[in-house]
N, C-alpha and C positions, 0 to 999 in steps of 0.2 A: 383327877385329871381325865380319867375315862369318861366322866360326864361331859367333858368338853370334846375331847377327841377319842373316840372309841378305840380300844386296843393300845392307846399310846402308853400306859403304865408299863406294859410288858416289853416296850422297846427301850426303856430307860435303865439306867444302871440302878441297882438297888440303892435305896436310901439309907443312910446310916442312922443309927439311934439318936446321935447329937442333932442331925437334920430335922428328924421327927420332932424332938424335944424343942427345937427352935421355931417351929412352924405353928402358926395359927391360921385358921380359916374364919373369916368374919364376914357377914353379910349386913349391909345397912342401906337404907334409902339416901341418895345423894341429891341434893338441889343444885350444888355446884361442885366442882372438882378441879384439882390442878394435877399435873404429872411433872416428874423430873425425867427428862429425855437425855439419853446418852446416844453419841454417834459412834460407829465403829463396829468391829466384829466382837462376838461375845468374849468374855474372859472367863474361861473355865479353870478348874483346878488342873494342874500339869498331869496328874495321873489320869484324868478323864479323857485326855486326848489319845490316849492308847486304846480306848474303847470303840467299837464299831458303831458308834451312834452319831447320826447327823447333827451337826451344830452349824449355825449361820444365822441369816437374818432375812426377813421378808420385807423388801421395801414397800412402803405405803405412800401414795402420792395424795396430797390435799390441794384441791384447786378450786378457784371461785368460778361459779357459773354466771350466767346472765342475771342481773338483778330483777327482781319481781317486785313491783310497786304494790303498795297497800291499796286494796280496791276502793278505800275510803278517801284517798288522796283527792284533792280538789283537781278538777278537769284543767288541762293546760299546764300543770306543774311539771317543769323539765326535769329531766334525771340530771342531778348535779354532777360535775367534773369528777369529784372525789369518789363517787359511786361508779361513773363510768370507766374510770381508770384504776379501780380497786384491783390490788394484786396481793397475793399472800407471800410473804417474804421473809 
């Protein structure tokens, strides 16, 4: 944890022996990936809510920018409507 956020380990509640036993850290090269995404606030153990530790979420926005044509496209090829009107939704 401290490798990602310096000092963060000391801000967290101590881990339990069972949590350490159930945790594995693995590194591997990925060519493709997918993720399961959940909406809403965190769901912590009830006893963790009595600790003075911040919990919450950081909203992240993904938006499409202007299309950039391949420099090798033939001259005069128009940007198609599905590209002009592309929305992430």
